[in-house]
C-alpha positions as CSV (number, residue, x, y, z in Angstrom):
1,M,-13.1,-8.2,-1.9
2,P,-10.7,-8.1,1.4
3,V,-12.5,-8.0,4.6
4,A,-11.9,-5.6,7.3
5,S,-14.3,-4.3,10.7
6,L,-16.3,-1.4,10.0
7,D,-14.1,0.6,12.3
8,A,-10.8,-0.4,10.4
9,I,-12.3,0.4,7.3
10,R,-13.6,3.7,8.4
11,A,-10.3,4.9,9.9
12,K,-9.0,4.5,6.0
13,V,-10.7,7.2,4.7
14,G,-8.8,9.2,2.7
15,S,-6.6,6.6,2.3
16,D,-4.9,5.1,-0.8
17,L,-6.0,1.3,-0.8
18,G,-3.6,0.3,-3.8
19,G,-4.0,-1.1,-7.1
20,S,-5.8,-4.2,-8.5
21,A,-4.1,-6.4,-10.7
22,W,-3.7,-6.2,-14.5
23,I,-6.3,-7.0,-17.1
24,E,-5.4,-7.5,-20.7
25,V,-8.3,-5.8,-23.1
26,D,-7.8,-8.0,-26.2
27,Q,-10.0,-7.8,-29.3
28,A,-12.1,-11.0,-28.4
29,D,-12.9,-9.2,-25.1
30,I,-13.8,-6.0,-27.1
31,D,-15.9,-7.8,-29.5
32,A,-17.7,-9.6,-27.4
33,F,-18.7,-6.4,-25.4
34,A,-19.6,-4.8,-28.7
35,D,-21.9,-7.9,-29.4
36,I,-23.5,-8.0,-25.9
37,T,-24.4,-4.0,-25.9
38,Y,-25.1,-3.7,-30.0
39,D,-22.2,-1.0,-30.2
40,H,-20.6,-2.0,-33.4
41,Q,-18.8,1.3,-34.2
42,F,-15.7,0.4,-36.7
43,I,-13.2,2.3,-34.2
44,H,-13.8,-0.9,-31.8
45,V,-14.3,-4.0,-34.3
46,D,-12.7,-3.2,-37.6
47,P,-9.1,-3.3,-37.1
48,V,-8.4,-2.0,-41.0
49,A,-10.6,0.9,-40.6
50,A,-9.7,1.7,-37.1
51,A,-5.9,1.7,-38.4
52,R,-7.0,5.0,-40.3
53,T,-8.0,6.8,-37.1
54,P,-5.8,9.0,-35.0
55,F,-5.6,5.7,-32.5
56,G,-3.8,3.7,-35.2
57,G,-6.1,0.8,-34.2
58,T,-9.2,-0.8,-32.4
59,V,-10.1,0.8,-29.1
60,A,-12.1,-0.6,-25.9
61,H,-15.3,0.8,-25.1
62,G,-15.3,3.4,-22.5
63,F,-18.1,1.4,-21.1
64,L,-16.2,-1.7,-21.2
65,T,-13.2,-0.3,-19.3
66,L,-15.8,1.1,-16.7
67,S,-17.3,-2.5,-16.7
68,L,-14.3,-3.9,-15.4
69,L,-14.3,-1.8,-12.2
70,S,-16.3,-4.5,-10.8
71,R,-13.2,-7.0,-11.2
72,M,-10.8,-4.4,-10.1
73,A,-12.4,-4.0,-6.7
74,A,-12.4,-7.5,-6.2
75,D,-8.6,-7.1,-5.4
76,V,-8.8,-4.0,-3.4
77,M,-11.8,-2.6,-1.9
78,L,-12.4,-3.6,1.8
79,V,-15.7,-4.7,3.1
80,P,-16.8,-5.4,6.5
81,D,-16.7,-8.4,8.2
82,T,-20.7,-8.0,8.8
83,T,-21.3,-7.4,5.5
84,R,-24.9,-8.9,4.1
85,L,-25.5,-7.2,0.9
86,V,-23.1,-5.2,-1.7
87,V,-24.9,-3.0,-4.5
88,N,-23.7,-1.0,-6.9
89,Y,-25.1,2.7,-6.4
90,G,-23.8,4.7,-9.0
91,F,-21.1,7.4,-10.1
92,E,-20.7,11.0,-8.9
93,K,-18.6,11.5,-12.2
94,V,-17.1,9.2,-14.7
95,R,-14.7,10.9,-16.9
96,F,-12.9,8.9,-20.2
97,I,-9.7,10.6,-20.8
98,A,-7.5,8.0,-22.5
99,P,-8.4,4.8,-25.0
100,V,-7.5,1.8,-24.0
101,R,-5.8,0.3,-27.3
102,S,-6.4,-3.2,-28.1
103,G,-3.7,-5.6,-26.4
104,K,-3.4,-3.3,-23.4
105,R,-3.3,-3.9,-19.8
106,V,-5.3,-2.1,-17.3
107,R,-5.7,-2.0,-13.6
108,G,-7.5,-0.1,-10.7
109,H,-6.3,2.4,-8.2
110,F,-8.6,3.1,-5.6
111,T,-8.9,5.6,-2.6
112,L,-11.4,5.4,0.1
113,A,-13.4,8.7,-0.3
114,A,-15.9,8.5,2.2
115,V,-17.9,6.1,4.6
116,D,-21.5,7.2,5.7
117,E,-24.5,5.6,7.4
118,K,-27.5,6.3,5.5
119,Q,-29.8,4.2,7.6
120,P,-28.9,1.7,10.7
121,G,-27.0,-1.0,8.8
122,Q,-27.1,0.9,5.4
123,W,-23.5,2.1,4.6
124,Q,-22.4,4.1,1.6
125,F,-19.1,3.8,0.6
126,V,-17.4,6.4,-2.2
127,H,-14.1,5.3,-3.8
128,R,-12.0,7.6,-5.9
129,V,-10.8,5.6,-8.9
130,T,-8.4,5.8,-11.8
131,V,-7.8,3.1,-14.2
132,E,-4.1,3.0,-15.7
133,I,-3.3,2.0,-18.6
134,E,0.5,0.1,-18.7
135,G,3.1,1.9,-20.5
136,E,1.1,5.2,-20.7
137,D,1.4,8.7,-19.2
138,K,-2.3,9.0,-19.3
139,P,-5.3,7.1,-17.6
140,A,-8.1,5.6,-19.0
141,L,-10.8,6.8,-17.0
142,Q,-11.7,8.7,-13.5
143,A,-14.7,8.3,-11.5
144,D,-15.9,8.6,-8.0
145,W,-17.8,5.5,-7.5
146,I,-20.4,4.9,-5.1
147,G,-21.5,1.6,-3.6
148,L,-24.3,0.3,-0.6
149,I,-22.9,-2.0,2.3
150,F,-25.9,-4.0,4.2
151,T,-24.5,-4.9,7.5
């Protein structure tokens, strides 16, 4: 993750932090996620049956797309230069807007919405995240992601 001073980061509240690198979501990724989560719904893992749906083929699990935020954040989210620990605190909301078809590429776009000191040395960061699907008008998901940073 990019590093900056806490003051520099706080000055960016309300700012667009940019987008991550593109990540391809292929059928092998979808199958592996299905195995690890025990979610083998046909729309994800059966290309023949999924081809008969309005999606025209298999699609990634929404939670697979959500889980890719950690990788996307590594490209964009700023952390203070005094960081000792970063933990995932949760989400205010998550919306799965459009399916990610097998073979598509996605990237995260991040806006720093808030930085608040909850206790001395414990900072809550909120990022508004949109996951774009390459070549499509609608995003895969939008979320308000909360993290705690200990300095």
